[in-house]
Each structure stands twice: as structure tokens, then as C-alpha cells.
C-alpha positions as CSV (number, residue, x, y, z in Angstrom):
1,M,4.3,12.4,-27.7
2,K,5.2,10.3,-24.7
3,I,2.6,9.8,-21.9
4,I,3.3,7.9,-18.7
5,V,0.0,6.3,-17.2
6,A,0.5,5.4,-13.6
7,I,-2.8,5.2,-11.9
8,D,-3.3,3.7,-8.2
9,S,-5.8,0.8,-7.9
10,L,-9.3,1.8,-7.8
11,K,-10.1,-0.2,-4.7
12,G,-12.8,-2.8,-5.1
13,C,-13.1,-2.1,-8.7
14,L,-9.7,-2.3,-10.9
15,T,-6.2,-3.0,-10.2
16,S,-3.5,-0.5,-11.2
17,T,-2.6,-2.7,-14.2
18,E,-6.3,-2.7,-15.5
19,A,-6.9,1.0,-14.9
20,N,-3.6,1.8,-16.8
21,K,-4.5,-0.5,-19.7
22,A,-8.0,1.1,-20.0
23,V,-6.6,4.6,-20.2
24,A,-3.8,3.4,-22.5
25,E,-6.4,1.9,-25.0
26,G,-8.4,5.1,-24.9
27,I,-5.3,7.3,-25.8
28,S,-4.2,5.1,-28.3
29,S,-7.4,5.1,-30.2
30,R,-7.3,8.8,-30.4
31,M,-3.6,9.3,-30.7
32,P,-2.1,6.2,-32.4
33,D,1.3,7.8,-32.8
34,A,1.6,8.5,-29.0
35,E,4.0,6.5,-27.0
36,V,2.1,5.3,-24.1
37,V,4.1,3.9,-21.1
38,Q,2.2,2.2,-18.3
39,L,3.5,1.8,-14.9
40,A,1.6,-0.3,-12.1
41,V,1.9,1.5,-9.0
42,S,1.1,1.0,-5.3
43,D,2.0,2.8,-2.1
44,G,2.2,-0.4,0.0
45,G,-1.4,-1.6,-0.1
46,E,-3.4,-3.4,-2.9
47,G,-1.3,-4.2,-6.0
48,W,2.2,-4.0,-4.2
49,L,3.2,-7.3,-5.2
50,E,2.1,-6.8,-8.8
51,A,3.7,-3.6,-9.2
52,F,7.1,-4.8,-8.0
53,R,6.7,-8.1,-10.2
54,N,6.4,-5.7,-13.1
55,V,9.4,-3.7,-12.1
56,L,11.8,-6.5,-10.8
57,G,10.5,-9.7,-12.5
58,G,11.2,-12.7,-10.4
59,N,9.0,-15.6,-9.2
60,I,5.8,-15.9,-7.4
61,T,5.8,-18.2,-4.2
62,E,2.4,-19.4,-2.9
63,V,2.2,-20.3,0.9
64,K,-0.7,-21.6,3.0
65,V,-1.1,-19.3,5.9
66,K,-3.5,-18.2,8.5
67,D,-5.7,-15.2,7.8
68,P,-6.6,-12.5,10.5
69,L,-9.1,-14.9,12.1
70,M,-6.5,-17.9,11.9
71,R,-8.3,-19.7,9.1
72,D,-6.3,-21.3,6.4
73,T,-5.9,-19.1,3.1
74,M,-3.3,-19.1,0.4
75,A,-0.9,-16.0,0.1
76,Q,1.8,-15.1,-2.4
77,Y,5.0,-13.2,-2.3
78,L,7.8,-12.5,-4.8
79,M,11.3,-13.8,-4.9
80,K,13.9,-12.1,-7.1
81,G,17.3,-13.4,-6.2
82,D,17.9,-12.8,-2.6
83,T,15.1,-10.3,-2.2
84,A,11.6,-11.2,-1.2
85,V,8.6,-8.6,-1.7
86,I,5.7,-9.3,0.8
87,E,2.2,-7.4,0.5
88,M,1.0,-8.0,4.2
89,A,-2.6,-7.5,3.1
90,Q,-2.3,-11.1,1.2
91,A,-2.2,-12.7,4.7
92,S,-3.5,-10.2,7.1
93,G,-5.6,-7.8,5.0
94,L,-9.1,-6.1,5.7
95,A,-10.4,-7.5,2.5
96,L,-10.2,-11.0,3.9
97,L,-12.7,-10.2,6.2
98,S,-16.6,-9.6,5.8
99,K,-17.8,-6.3,7.6
100,E,-19.5,-8.8,10.2
101,E,-16.1,-10.4,11.1
102,R,-14.0,-7.2,11.5
103,N,-12.7,-7.2,15.2
104,P,-9.3,-5.8,15.7
105,M,-9.3,-7.2,19.4
106,V,-8.9,-10.7,17.8
107,A,-7.6,-10.2,14.2
108,T,-3.8,-11.2,14.0
109,S,-0.8,-10.6,11.8
110,Y,0.2,-14.1,12.3
111,G,-0.1,-15.0,8.6
112,T,2.3,-12.1,7.6
113,G,5.1,-13.6,10.1
114,Q,4.5,-17.1,8.1
115,L,5.2,-15.3,5.0
116,V,8.4,-13.7,6.4
117,A,9.6,-17.0,7.8
118,D,9.1,-18.8,4.5
119,A,11.1,-16.2,2.4
120,V,13.8,-16.2,5.0
121,K,14.0,-20.0,4.8
122,K,14.1,-19.9,1.0
123,G,17.3,-17.5,1.3
124,A,15.8,-14.1,1.2
125,R,18.3,-11.5,2.7
126,H,16.3,-8.4,1.8
127,I,12.6,-8.4,2.6
128,I,10.5,-5.4,1.3
129,V,7.0,-5.3,3.0
130,G,4.0,-3.5,1.9
131,L,1.9,-2.6,5.1
132,G,-1.3,-1.1,3.4
133,G,-4.7,-2.7,3.7
134,S,-4.4,-4.3,7.0
135,G,-7.1,-5.8,9.1
136,T,-5.2,-6.1,12.1
137,S,-4.3,-3.9,15.2
138,D,-2.0,-6.3,17.2
139,C,1.2,-4.5,17.1
140,G,2.7,-7.1,15.0
141,K,2.5,-9.7,17.9
142,G,0.9,-12.3,15.7
143,M,3.8,-11.9,13.3
144,L,6.4,-12.3,16.0
145,E,4.7,-15.4,17.3
146,A,4.6,-16.9,13.9
147,I,8.1,-16.5,13.1
148,H,9.0,-18.0,16.6
149,N,6.7,-21.0,15.9
150,E,8.3,-21.6,12.6
151,E,11.6,-21.8,14.2
152,C,12.9,-19.1,11.9
153,I,16.1,-17.5,13.1
154,I,16.6,-14.0,11.7
155,N,20.1,-12.8,11.9
156,N,21.5,-9.5,11.2
157,D,22.3,-10.4,7.7
158,V,18.6,-10.3,6.8
159,R,17.7,-6.5,6.0
160,F,13.9,-5.4,6.1
161,T,12.4,-2.4,4.3
162,I,8.8,-1.7,5.2
163,A,6.7,0.8,3.2
164,A,3.4,2.5,3.5
165,D,1.7,5.8,2.9
166,V,1.2,6.8,6.6
167,N,3.6,8.3,9.1
168,N,1.6,7.6,12.5
169,P,3.4,6.7,15.6
170,L,2.1,3.7,17.4
171,C,0.0,5.1,20.3
172,G,-1.8,8.4,21.2
173,E,-4.2,10.5,19.2
174,R,-2.3,9.9,15.8
175,G,-1.6,6.3,16.8
176,A,-2.6,2.9,15.2
177,A,-5.8,2.3,17.2
178,Q,-7.3,5.9,17.4
179,V,-6.9,6.6,13.5
180,F,-7.2,3.2,12.0
181,G,-8.9,1.1,14.4
182,P,-12.5,2.1,13.7
183,Q,-12.2,1.2,10.0
184,K,-11.3,-2.2,11.1
185,G,-14.3,-2.8,13.4
186,A,-13.2,-1.2,16.6
187,T,-15.7,0.5,18.9
188,P,-14.7,3.5,20.9
189,E,-14.2,1.0,23.9
190,M,-12.1,-1.2,21.7
191,V,-9.9,1.7,20.5
192,E,-9.0,2.6,24.2
193,K,-8.1,-1.0,25.0
194,L,-6.1,-1.3,21.8
195,D,-4.1,1.8,22.5
196,A,-3.5,0.8,26.2
197,Q,-2.4,-2.6,24.8
198,A,0.0,-1.3,22.4
199,R,1.5,1.2,24.8
200,E,2.0,-1.6,27.4
201,F,3.6,-3.7,24.6
202,A,6.1,-0.9,23.6
203,E,7.0,-0.3,27.2
204,V,7.9,-4.1,27.9
205,S,9.8,-4.2,24.5
206,A,11.7,-1.1,25.5
207,K,12.7,-2.5,29.0
208,Q,14.0,-5.8,27.4
209,M,15.7,-4.2,24.4
210,G,17.2,-0.9,25.7
211,Y,15.6,1.2,23.1
212,D,12.0,2.3,22.0
213,R,10.8,3.1,18.6
214,Q,7.1,3.4,19.2
215,D,7.1,7.2,18.1
216,L,8.9,6.6,15.0
217,P,7.1,7.9,11.7
218,G,5.4,4.6,10.4
219,A,5.3,2.7,13.8
220,G,1.5,2.9,13.6
221,A,1.3,1.6,10.1
222,A,-0.8,-1.6,9.5
223,G,-2.1,-1.6,13.3
224,G,1.4,-1.4,14.7
225,L,3.0,-4.0,12.3
226,G,5.3,-1.3,11.5
227,Y,6.6,-0.9,15.0
228,A,7.4,-4.5,15.3
229,F,9.3,-4.6,12.2
230,M,11.3,-1.5,13.3
231,Q,11.7,-2.6,17.2
232,Y,12.3,-6.3,16.5
233,M,14.0,-6.5,13.3
234,N,15.7,-3.0,12.7
235,A,13.6,-2.4,9.5
236,E,13.9,0.8,7.6
237,Y,10.7,2.9,7.0
238,R,10.2,4.3,3.5
239,S,7.2,5.9,1.7
240,G,5.6,3.2,-0.3
241,A,5.2,5.3,-3.4
242,E,8.8,6.7,-3.1
243,L,10.2,3.3,-2.9
244,L,8.4,1.9,-5.8
245,L,9.1,4.9,-8.0
246,E,12.7,4.8,-7.1
247,T,13.0,1.0,-8.0
248,A,11.2,1.6,-11.3
249,G,13.5,4.5,-12.3
250,F,10.5,6.9,-12.6
251,D,12.8,9.9,-12.8
252,Q,14.6,8.4,-15.7
253,M,11.3,7.5,-17.3
254,L,10.4,11.1,-17.1
255,H,12.9,12.2,-19.8
256,G,11.1,13.2,-22.9
257,T,7.8,12.7,-21.5
258,S,5.1,15.1,-22.4
259,M,2.6,14.4,-19.8
260,V,1.8,12.0,-16.6
261,I,-1.7,10.8,-16.1
262,T,-2.1,9.6,-12.7
263,G,-5.4,8.8,-10.5
264,E,-7.0,7.1,-7.6
265,G,-10.6,6.0,-6.6
266,K,-11.2,9.3,-4.9
267,A,-9.1,12.4,-5.2
268,D,-9.5,15.1,-2.5
269,R,-7.3,17.0,0.0
270,Q,-6.2,13.8,1.4
271,T,-4.6,13.1,-1.7
272,L,-1.9,15.9,-0.9
273,M,-1.1,14.0,2.4
274,G,1.5,11.8,0.8
275,K,-0.6,9.5,-1.3
276,L,0.7,8.1,-4.4
277,P,-0.8,10.7,-6.8
278,Q,0.9,13.7,-5.0
279,V,4.4,11.8,-4.8
280,I,4.2,11.3,-8.6
281,L,3.3,15.2,-8.9
282,Q,6.4,16.0,-6.9
283,H,8.7,13.8,-9.0
284,A,7.1,15.2,-12.4
285,K,7.0,18.7,-11.5
286,R,10.8,18.7,-10.8
287,M,11.1,17.5,-14.4
288,G,8.9,20.2,-15.6
289,V,6.3,17.6,-16.7
290,P,2.7,18.4,-16.4
291,V,0.5,15.9,-14.5
292,M,-3.2,15.2,-14.8
293,L,-5.2,13.7,-12.2
294,I,-8.4,11.4,-12.7
295,A,-10.5,9.7,-10.2
296,G,-13.8,8.1,-9.7
297,K,-14.8,10.9,-7.4
298,V,-13.2,14.3,-7.0
299,D,-13.6,16.8,-4.1
300,D,-11.5,20.0,-3.3
301,R,-10.8,20.2,-6.8
302,Q,-9.2,23.9,-6.5
303,Q,-7.1,22.7,-3.7
304,L,-5.6,20.0,-6.0
305,L,-5.0,22.3,-8.8
306,D,-3.4,24.7,-6.5
307,A,-1.1,21.9,-5.4
308,G,0.3,21.7,-9.0
309,F,-1.9,19.4,-10.8
310,D,-2.5,20.8,-14.3
311,R,-5.9,19.0,-14.8
312,V,-8.2,17.3,-12.3
313,E,-11.0,15.5,-13.8
314,C,-13.7,12.8,-12.6
315,I,-14.1,10.1,-15.0
316,N,-17.9,9.4,-14.1
317,P,-20.9,11.2,-15.3
318,P,-22.6,13.1,-12.2
319,T,-25.6,10.8,-12.6
320,L,-24.1,7.7,-12.5
321,S,-24.9,5.6,-9.2
322,M,-22.0,4.6,-7.1
323,D,-23.1,0.8,-7.5
324,E,-22.8,1.3,-11.3
325,A,-19.4,3.1,-11.2
326,M,-18.0,0.5,-9.0
327,K,-18.5,-2.4,-11.8
328,P,-15.1,-3.0,-13.4
329,E,-16.6,-3.0,-17.1
330,T,-18.2,0.3,-16.4
331,A,-15.1,1.8,-15.0
332,K,-12.9,0.5,-17.8
333,K,-15.4,2.0,-20.4
334,N,-15.3,5.4,-18.7
335,L,-11.5,5.4,-18.4
336,R,-11.4,4.6,-22.2
337,K,-14.1,7.1,-23.2
338,F,-12.6,10.0,-21.1
339,F,-9.5,10.1,-23.5
């Protein structure tokens, strides 16, 4: 029996690699003859760098950059040949801020621009940027400023691919500020200002450049950073999960597979809105491979089953407190015991 384990990170608890390992240990303890293939996965946010390093190999480069509040921090990116892989959350992520520090009116994507500039100067000609986990809503203006300040000239021979799990436009009801601003600390008044600033920036950019990409799917990703990459760097937008699975050769891995086990921290109807487990489900179903979905919390179980998951299970006992469930050792133990 061949089983593929491809679980997204359990945010604030376990990385994809750690969750996969715990499940694989549980399977092997009960089915020692099973072939367990572990695939670290990410849709563009937490774990993006690790997932691509596992697939591509390459070398990690560490750079001193500015965090969203312009404080010094260290961030990493991956170089493999002339390809660089950047996880923007390393420099501009929400996780770099305490709840009290969250303020998208001042948070900047400057550090992400520093990572881009460093990669280009070191010879990168294809730059893949994961846009999940952003703590900013500056439409990428900070990133563009950093690239300018670093005196980095980006010619047409540098190709950009940006990746996330959202397809929101830059402005409006489904835009960056309205949908994602509140989780980054924006008050209703801030949301209105951020949306107006984004619209103004896009209008000025369109007049200068002769085209307008604010309504393209993904323009609203990472607080409008997706827009800046598409408008100013002609970036191609991809589903993060699709891009990673394609790079990993997931469809080829499915040959001869008896089951795929995927998962995330919380599984519910939003899982079916393009999140990583749903993308894995679509690929596996095309090959006739059953898929089991596990999560730390499960809601809307019947909808998930109706969507095609063969099993949907919660790894935590109903009496377990959230604080205890979020402890890494508890999560690992429950993942092992489940199998």
C-alpha cells in the first residue's frame, strides 16, 4: 500500500513537515509494510520556502531586512540556479507583529522588496513569490520603494510568478482592505481609507503606464502586493497550491497510490474555496485515488464529504481545550494516535 501524506501547516502549531512526519509515524507503527510518501505543502503562506526547498533543493540565503514596522529582522529566501523562491511573510508577515502592533495604515512591504532586490543582484531571473500571511495593506508601495532605494534595475529578462490562495481584486467589496484589512488590525475607518488609497494608487499607476491590473484575480492578495507585482513587474498569478503540486510532480506521484491524506488546522466550507486540501482532492479524484481530510477542528462535515472527500475526521477529542490542542507535542501525539 502506498499512501501520500500532504498536510498543510497547522498555523501556530506545526509546520507541514512536522505534521506529515507525525502522521507517517502513526501509519508506519500500524502498517509497517506501507510505503508512506511525505510531501510538504503550502499555498503561498507559512511553509512556502520549506515546501519548495524539499521539492527543488537549492541553497538558503539569509538577508537583513526591515519588518512591517521598519525594524531590522532576518529573512530567508531560496536560490536554485537562476530561480529564487521568496516567502513574503518572512519579511512582511502578520506573524512578525504582536496583536497590539497590528496597524495596516503604517505596516510596510519594504522588506519584501529588499528580498527581491537581493535575489536579482545575485543573479535570479525567475522569482517565485508566495503571498500568504501578509501583515501589510500598502499595495506593494513599500516593496517598490525598497527596490528603488536598493538601486536594483529589473529588466524584462527577470520573470515573476506570484502565488496565493485568494483571487480577490485590489479594491471594492472583495478588495484587499475590505476583506483582509480587519484581520491585520484595521478599524472600519481604516478600511475605508485603505481602500480609497488603493484606488487612487491604481488610478495614478494606470495613467502613467497605460494599463490597469487592479481588477485581475489576485491583485488584492497580500494587501495589494499582488497588484504591485502584476502592474509593475508583469507577474503571472498562480494558485499557490497548484504551482507547488505542479513543481513537485504530484500527478505522477499519484500513480499506484492507495490513499492521500491531507489536512489543515480547521476544515470547513471555506476549505472548498480553493484551499490546499481541495486542490489536492481535485488532482487525486481525477486519478481515482481516495482522499482523507483531517483537521484540528471540523465544521460542515457533510459539505466536505459531498465535495468528494472520502473521510473527514477531527484529530482532537471533543473535551480537549484549544490551548492544549495547540501545543505542538499534543498535536503530534494526536496525529500519531489517530492512525
